[in-house]
Backbone as JSON, one array per atom type, in Angstrom:
{
  "sequence": "CWWGRGAIQTTGPNNYGLLQREVFSQVPSLSGIDLCTNPEAICQNDDAKWLGAIFYWANNVQGYGLEAEAATFDESLRKFVESGFNRAASVVAGGGFPSG",
  "N": [[-53.07, -33.72, 30.06], [-52.81, -36.93, 29.01], [-51.48, -38.42, 26.97], [-49.44, -40.39, 25.02], [-45.96, -40.99, 26.57], [-41.99, -40.86, 26.79], [-39.8, -43.55, 26.66], [-40.81, -46.08, 26.34], [-44.33, -45.64, 24.78], [-45.79, -44.49, 27.68], [-49.16, -44.21, 28.72], [-52.18, -42.9, 29.56], [-53.8, -42.22, 32.7], [-54.16, -44.55, 34.83], [-52.12, -46.0, 34.15], [-49.78, -44.35, 34.26], [-50.37, -43.52, 37.37], [-49.68, -46.21, 38.27], [-47.39, -46.23, 37.42], [-45.94, -44.4, 38.96], [-46.72, -44.97, 41.89], [-45.28, -47.47, 42.2], [-42.71, -47.55, 41.26], [-41.55, -44.54, 41.0], [-41.91, -43.65, 43.81], [-40.44, -45.26, 45.29], [-37.75, -44.78, 44.55], [-35.1, -42.75, 45.6], [-34.04, -40.33, 43.91], [-35.94, -39.54, 42.37], [-37.9, -38.66, 43.86], [-39.02, -36.37, 43.78], [-40.7, -35.95, 41.31], [-44.01, -36.0, 40.21], [-45.76, -38.18, 38.81], [-48.44, -37.72, 38.67], [-49.84, -35.45, 38.61], [-47.7, -34.04, 37.04], [-47.58, -35.29, 34.14], [-46.0, -34.68, 32.38], [-43.36, -34.49, 33.22], [-42.07, -37.07, 32.93], [-40.86, -36.86, 30.89], [-38.74, -35.18, 31.34], [-36.68, -35.81, 32.45], [-34.1, -38.15, 32.06], [-33.99, -40.44, 33.23], [-36.04, -41.03, 34.5], [-37.48, -41.57, 32.01], [-36.58, -43.65, 30.84], [-37.01, -45.59, 33.14], [-39.63, -45.99, 33.29], [-40.02, -46.83, 30.47], [-39.03, -49.64, 31.13], [-40.3, -50.54, 33.34], [-42.86, -50.62, 32.06], [-42.36, -52.56, 30.07], [-41.63, -54.91, 31.65], [-44.24, -55.7, 32.81], [-46.13, -55.43, 31.15], [-45.42, -56.46, 28.81], [-43.48, -58.87, 29.85], [-45.29, -59.82, 31.84], [-44.95, -59.43, 34.67], [-46.31, -58.47, 36.46], [-48.09, -60.66, 37.18], [-48.11, -63.34, 39.2], [-46.94, -66.01, 38.53], [-45.98, -66.05, 36.08], [-44.03, -63.96, 36.81], [-42.03, -65.26, 38.32], [-41.06, -67.07, 36.58], [-40.1, -64.86, 34.75], [-38.02, -64.22, 36.53], [-36.34, -65.91, 36.7], [-35.7, -66.67, 34.06], [-34.43, -64.5, 33.5], [-32.3, -64.17, 35.25], [-30.55, -66.71, 34.36], [-29.9, -66.22, 31.95], [-28.55, -63.76, 32.35], [-26.09, -64.95, 33.95], [-25.35, -67.03, 32.35], [-23.76, -65.49, 30.93], [-25.14, -64.3, 29.07], [-26.27, -66.0, 27.34], [-28.88, -66.94, 24.82], [-29.54, -69.44, 24.73], [-29.52, -70.66, 27.44], [-31.25, -69.34, 29.02], [-33.8, -69.95, 28.66], [-37.04, -71.29, 29.81], [-39.65, -73.11, 30.82], [-40.13, -72.91, 28.19], [-39.47, -70.51, 27.07], [-37.42, -68.08, 26.19], [-35.5, -65.72, 27.95], [-34.63, -63.24, 26.02], [-36.14, -63.43, 24.2], [-39.02, -63.15, 25.14]],
  "CA": [[-53.12, -34.9, 29.05], [-52.4, -38.26, 29.14], [-50.85, -39.1, 25.62], [-47.89, -41.37, 25.25], [-44.31, -39.91, 26.78], [-41.05, -41.72, 27.71], [-39.07, -44.38, 25.68], [-42.1, -46.72, 25.72], [-45.03, -44.55, 25.45], [-46.82, -44.33, 28.93], [-50.26, -43.79, 28.17], [-53.72, -43.11, 30.49], [-53.89, -42.06, 34.44], [-54.01, -45.33, 35.16], [-50.31, -46.15, 33.94], [-48.94, -43.26, 34.98], [-50.41, -43.57, 38.47], [-48.95, -47.51, 38.71], [-45.31, -46.12, 37.69], [-45.74, -43.31, 40.43], [-46.75, -45.79, 43.12], [-44.67, -48.79, 42.3], [-41.18, -47.0, 40.59], [-41.01, -43.21, 41.24], [-42.16, -43.25, 44.6], [-39.59, -45.97, 45.47], [-36.27, -44.18, 43.9], [-35.0, -41.29, 46.19], [-34.04, -39.46, 43.23], [-37.03, -39.46, 41.73], [-38.82, -38.41, 45.08], [-39.4, -35.1, 43.44], [-41.45, -36.25, 40.46], [-45.16, -36.33, 41.03], [-46.73, -38.05, 37.32], [-49.77, -37.51, 38.52], [-50.03, -33.73, 38.66], [-47.44, -33.7, 36.01], [-47.53, -36.41, 33.64], [-44.65, -34.58, 31.08], [-42.02, -34.82, 33.88], [-41.34, -38.19, 32.38], [-39.66, -36.64, 29.54], [-37.74, -34.18, 31.87], [-35.65, -36.7, 33.36], [-33.78, -39.36, 31.54], [-33.83, -41.76, 34.24], [-37.34, -41.62, 34.44], [-38.28, -41.98, 30.72], [-36.38, -45.02, 30.64], [-37.65, -46.55, 34.34], [-40.76, -45.97, 32.59], [-40.23, -48.22, 29.65], [-38.77, -50.95, 31.84], [-41.8, -50.91, 33.99], [-43.9, -51.18, 31.3], [-41.91, -53.81, 29.29], [-41.37, -56.15, 32.2], [-45.43, -55.7, 33.66], [-46.79, -55.58, 30.3], [-44.6, -57.15, 27.49], [-42.93, -59.92, 30.36], [-46.13, -60.3, 32.46], [-44.06, -59.45, 35.57], [-47.66, -58.36, 37.44], [-48.75, -61.76, 37.45], [-46.91, -64.18, 40.09], [-46.06, -67.07, 37.97], [-44.79, -65.13, 35.28], [-42.89, -63.25, 37.45], [-41.12, -66.33, 38.97], [-40.45, -67.52, 35.48], [-38.81, -63.81, 34.2], [-36.87, -63.64, 37.22], [-35.6, -67.27, 36.46], [-35.03, -66.81, 32.81], [-33.37, -63.23, 33.46], [-31.05, -64.97, 36.23], [-30.11, -67.64, 33.68], [-29.43, -64.97, 30.99], [-26.89, -63.28, 32.91], [-25.16, -65.84, 34.85], [-24.74, -67.37, 31.37], [-22.92, -64.9, 29.67], [-26.0, -63.69, 28.16], [-26.29, -67.23, 26.3], [-29.97, -67.02, 24.73], [-30.45, -70.97, 25.11], [-29.37, -71.11, 28.74], [-32.59, -68.73, 29.87], [-34.97, -70.95, 28.38], [-37.98, -71.39, 31.07], [-41.11, -72.95, 30.55], [-40.47, -72.77, 26.36], [-39.46, -69.32, 26.77], [-36.1, -67.53, 27.03], [-35.82, -64.0, 28.49], [-34.41, -62.17, 25.11], [-37.55, -63.84, 23.4], [-40.35, -62.79, 25.49]],
  "C": [[-52.11, -36.06, 29.19], [-51.78, -39.2, 28.06], [-49.34, -39.72, 25.74], [-46.66, -40.62, 25.56], [-43.36, -40.94, 27.07], [-40.61, -42.55, 26.32], [-39.86, -45.84, 25.08], [-43.36, -45.86, 26.13], [-46.09, -44.95, 26.54], [-47.76, -43.78, 28.44], [-51.09, -43.55, 29.43], [-53.12, -42.66, 31.89], [-53.65, -43.32, 34.88], [-52.33, -45.85, 35.05], [-49.52, -45.25, 34.66], [-49.07, -43.25, 36.64], [-49.35, -45.12, 39.15], [-47.48, -47.13, 38.76], [-45.21, -45.26, 38.54], [-45.5, -44.09, 41.46], [-45.66, -46.75, 43.17], [-43.25, -48.45, 41.82], [-40.86, -45.69, 41.33], [-40.91, -43.31, 42.59], [-40.96, -43.93, 45.6], [-38.12, -45.66, 44.97], [-36.18, -42.88, 44.39], [-34.53, -40.47, 45.14], [-34.77, -39.34, 42.41], [-38.46, -38.82, 42.49], [-39.85, -37.21, 44.49], [-40.35, -34.67, 42.35], [-42.8, -36.6, 40.95], [-45.66, -36.62, 39.23], [-48.25, -37.97, 37.25], [-50.78, -36.28, 38.36], [-49.35, -33.43, 37.15], [-47.05, -34.58, 35.35], [-45.94, -36.07, 32.3], [-43.35, -34.67, 31.97], [-41.27, -36.51, 33.41], [-40.16, -38.0, 31.16], [-38.97, -35.88, 29.88], [-36.59, -34.59, 32.23], [-35.4, -38.03, 32.51], [-34.12, -40.76, 32.18], [-35.43, -42.39, 34.16], [-38.04, -41.79, 33.38], [-37.59, -43.57, 30.54], [-36.59, -46.25, 32.05], [-39.38, -46.89, 33.77], [-40.96, -46.93, 31.62], [-39.79, -49.56, 30.07], [-39.79, -51.54, 32.48], [-42.7, -51.39, 33.23], [-43.49, -52.63, 30.72], [-42.0, -54.96, 30.46], [-43.29, -56.49, 32.93], [-46.06, -56.22, 32.61], [-46.66, -56.48, 29.21], [-44.39, -58.82, 28.4], [-43.89, -60.71, 31.39], [-45.92, -60.29, 34.02], [-45.46, -59.36, 36.55], [-48.11, -59.73, 37.69], [-47.72, -63.08, 38.21], [-46.2, -65.51, 39.28], [-45.26, -66.8, 36.87], [-43.95, -64.41, 35.93], [-42.05, -64.09, 37.83], [-40.53, -66.8, 37.49], [-39.68, -66.59, 34.68], [-37.97, -63.7, 35.09], [-35.92, -64.68, 37.23], [-34.93, -67.44, 35.06], [-33.88, -65.79, 32.85], [-31.84, -63.8, 34.28], [-30.16, -65.79, 35.34], [-29.12, -66.92, 32.7], [-28.23, -64.56, 31.44], [-26.01, -64.12, 33.54], [-24.83, -66.51, 33.59], [-23.73, -66.75, 30.42], [-23.51, -64.64, 28.84], [-26.61, -64.78, 26.75], [-27.89, -67.15, 26.45], [-30.66, -68.53, 25.33], [-30.37, -71.03, 26.4], [-30.47, -70.44, 29.32], [-33.68, -69.34, 29.3], [-35.71, -71.43, 29.55], [-39.04, -71.6, 30.6], [-41.62, -72.83, 28.89], [-40.07, -71.61, 26.02], [-38.36, -68.67, 27.02], [-36.16, -66.32, 26.98], [-35.51, -63.1, 27.02], [-35.99, -62.54, 23.97], [-38.82, -63.4, 23.77], [-40.82, -63.92, 26.28]]
}
């Protein structure tokens, strides 16, 4: 069953598959998890739960999957961190990191 699970509700076989391919298969400590055969595994591991949320947020909220948005996101995040988490310093192309 593919209902929502995790810190931000990961739903549907496509989203579980993307998370598996793009994140879990790249993280050695999560290599034993296969979300495609056991979607419940995202709730059985705290790192998995939060990495799923971060992956969703970066790709669907911030648009990280799109090249132009990814470049803006990276620059905004870098400025936000380098400035000591100053919101005003993170503004790139009219949007700051904390505001999305």
